[in-house]
N, C-alpha and C positions, 0 to 999 in steps of 0.2 A: 520449470524452477528446479534447481538441484538441491535445495535445502532439505527436503525429506530424505534424499539419498545420503547427504552428508551428516545430517543430525539424527536420523532415525525417527521412530514413532513418537507421537505426542505422549508425554507422561506428566504426572504431577510434579511440581517443583516446590522449592522452599517458599514459605510465606515471606512477605516483605520484611518482617521483623528480624529475620535471620541475616539479612544483608544491608538493610537500610541504616544509614548513619543519620541519627536523629537531629544532627546539626543542620541538615539540609531539608528543604521543603519540596524538593523536586526529585523524582525518581525515574530512572530509565529502565524499562523492562525489555530484556533481550530475548524473550521467548519467541518461538517461531510461529505460534498460533494460539494466543490466549483463549479465544472463544471455543477452541476445540479441546482445551484441557479440562480434565474432570474437576479441578478446583478453581475454575474461573470465577465463580460467584464469590468464593472466599477472598480471592485477590481483589475483586472490585469492592467488596465490603471493607476490607482493610484500607484500601486507598481512600474511600469515602470517610471512614472513621477517623483517619489521620489527616484528612483534608490536604492530601498531597497533590501536587501537580505531577502528572504522569506523561511520559513519552512512550507510547507503544511502538518502539523503534523498529521492530521486525514486521509490524503490520498485523492487521486483524482480518479474519476471513469473512468477507462480505456475504458469502454464500450461507453463512451460519447466522446472519443477522435476523433477529426476531424481536417481538415486542418486549420480552423479558430483558435480553441483554441491551437492547436499545435504551430501556429505562435507565440502566446503569451508565451507559455511554453519555446520555444527556446530563447526568449529574456529576460525573467525574470531571476533575479539572484537567483538561488536555488542550494544548494550543491547536493541535491537529489530530485527526484520526487517519491513520494510514491503512490502506487496503492494497490489493493487487488486481491487475487485469492482464493476465498473461495469455489467455486463450479465448478466442471468439466464442467457443462453446459455452463460456460463462456469461455471455452477453445478457441474457434474461436476468440472471441473479444480480449482476452488476447494476443494471438499470433499475430493477426493483429495489435493491439496497440503497442506491443513491436517492431514489424518489422517496423511500421511507425516511431516510435521514433528513432530507430537505423538508418533507411534510411535518417533521417533528421539531423543526426549528434549528437544525444544525445547518449553517450556511455552507454554500459550495466552497468558499475560501477556507473552510476548516477541514475539508476533505482532500486527501492526498492519495494518489495511486502510484504504486510502483508499476512500471511498464517495461516488461521484458521484451527485448528486441534482439534480432540477430541469430535466433535459433532456427533450425530447419522448419520454416513455415511459409506459406504462401504470402508473398509481399502484400497483396491486397488485404489480407487479414490484419496485418500490422497497421496499415493505413486506416482500416475500418475501426479498429480499437481506438486509435488516436482520435478519430472524428467523434466517436461516441463520448469519450472523456471530454474533449473540447466543447461538445454541445452542452455539457453540464457546468462548464467553467470551473472545473476542479483542478487542483495542482497535479501536475504530471511529473513523475520522477523516473526518467528513462534509465534503465539498467541494461548494460550489454550482457548478453548471454555468454558465459564462459563454460564450455563443455568440460568433460572430465580431463581434457588435456590442458585446461586453463587458458586457452587462447580466445581472444575476442574476435568477433566477426570482422570480415573485410568490408571495406567501403562498398556500398551498393546504392544505386539511385532508386528511390521509391517513387513510383508514379502515383499521382493523386494527393501527395502530401502538400503540394504547393498551395492548395486551396484551403488549408487549415489556417485560419487567420492568426491565431496566437496561442502559444502554449504557456501555461503558468507553471512555474516550478523552479528548482535550483538552477541558476544560470549556467554553471559549469557543465552540469549533466545535459541540459537542453542543448547547449552549444556543441558538445561532443556528439550527441545524437544527430543534430542537424548536419554536422560535417559528414558523419558516416553515411547519411542517406542522400547527400548531394545538395542540401539546401544552403550550406555555407562552404566557402572554399576550404580546402584541407590545410 
């Protein structure tokens, strides 16, 4: 993921009151990692106090999920909770996080995962990450890796992806991904 390179270190940001238009009951947070920010509790408290529906647009770090922040995530109004699964090295944290969320009443259809593909990685790792996410029946949001040059990956056939029965997620992104990996015609 190039976000940390482009956006730098996590730092405190403004409270919602500095940018929230009170005529609206929904707010989109464009932070790149709320759970890693020093003021995440204050942000959650503000969202709960104002009873706002929130879209954690850039995603939450599932590796930081614990009982405390899970308690907030269960209470805050959000149609979906977005996370990422970009490296197989995070498999244990992703599995534990999903299982913790499911065990606490957050359904799999409320969980969405950004899925980075096309960066220099063993193809089998990409397939394995997809299979893991599909096994939990969560939404998958494929995102093509764009390196510092801004170019997207070239079409490649991924072996093993054909036995993944169904991917849930935004149709346009899924179709683009399936074309890139050879599951749909170009």
